[in-house]
C-alpha positions in Angstrom: 106.5 93.7 90.3 106.3 93.6 86.6 103.3 95.0 84.7 101.6 93.7 81.5 100.8 96.1 78.7 97.2 95.6 77.5 95.9 96.5 74.0 94.1 99.6 75.5 97.4 101.1 76.6 96.7 100.6 80.3 98.8 98.5 82.5 97.7 95.8 84.9 99.6 93.8 87.5 99.8 90.0 87.2 97.5 88.1 89.6 98.9 87.9 93.1 99.6 84.6 94.8 98.6 83.8 98.3 102.2 84.0 99.5 102.6 87.4 97.9 99.4 88.6 99.4 100.8 87.9 102.9 104.1 89.7 102.4 104.9 93.4 102.5 107.9 95.3 101.3 107.3 98.3 103.6 105.7 98.8 107.0 104.1 102.0 108.5 103.9 102.5 112.2 101.2 105.1 111.6 99.0 102.6 109.7 99.7 100.0 112.4 98.5 102.4 115.1 95.4 103.2 113.0 94.6 99.5 112.6 95.2 98.8 116.3 92.6 101.5 117.1 90.2 100.1 114.5 90.6 96.6 115.9 89.9 97.9 119.4 86.8 99.7 118.2 85.6 96.4 116.6 86.3 94.5 119.8 88.9 92.2 118.1 92.6 91.7 118.5 93.6 91.7 114.8 97.2 92.7 114.2 98.4 95.0 111.4 100.2 93.2 108.5 99.0 89.7 109.6 95.2 90.1 110.0 94.4 93.2 107.9 94.6 93.1 104.0 93.1 94.9 101.1 90.2 93.3 99.2 92.5 92.0 96.4 94.9 90.5 98.9 92.0 88.6 100.6 90.8 87.3 97.2 94.3 86.1 96.5 94.2 84.1 99.7 90.9 82.5 98.8 88.8 84.7 101.0 85.8 86.9 100.3 84.9 90.1 102.2 81.4 89.5 103.6 78.6 91.6 102.2 77.9 94.8 104.1 81.3 95.0 105.7 83.0 98.4 105.7 86.8 98.6 105.5 89.2 100.9 107.3 91.1 103.5 105.2 94.8 103.9 105.5 97.3 106.1 103.6 100.0 104.5 101.5 102.6 105.6 99.0 102.7 104.1 95.5 106.0 104.0 93.7 106.1 104.7 90.0 108.4 105.4 87.1 107.8 108.2 84.5 109.8 109.4 81.6 111.1 112.9 82.1 111.5 115.6 79.4 115.0 114.5 78.8 113.9 111.0 78.0 115.3 109.5 81.3 113.1 107.4 83.6 112.5 109.1 86.9 111.2 107.2 90.0 108.6 109.0 92.1 106.0 108.2 94.8 102.6 109.6 95.4 100.1 109.2 98.2 97.1 106.9 97.9 94.3 105.7 100.2 93.7 102.0 100.5 90.8 100.2 102.2 91.7 97.2 104.4 89.5 94.6 106.1 90.3 92.5 109.2 90.1 88.7 109.3 86.7 88.9 111.1 85.2 90.6 108.0 86.0 87.7 105.5 84.9 84.2 104.9 86.2 81.5 102.6 85.2 82.2 99.0 82.9 79.7 97.3 84.8 77.3 95.2 88.1 78.0 96.9 90.3 75.5 98.7 89.5 77.2 102.0 85.7 76.8 101.6 
């Protein structure tokens, strides 16, 4: 995914489409097991990678997380590129925690096509 350079020197990803929000480059069996347990605790049958998304992925799909809902934390790895001391770009990855919400925790956003 490309990034855009802002005048402040920070980078920001372009806005995600609904199709991009529903696709994943990598899958984690550990996270799928965590989400299966969370779904069972909630009393629902939501499936990992089809019914659980981050807040931004739900927004890209025209959904809004309902007020008061608490997400489930999962561990992910973020891939990045940095410039080494020798001036060459080096790829690396680092751990990050993401919060995801199941489809029972969202509703169509006001003003969206799904509302």
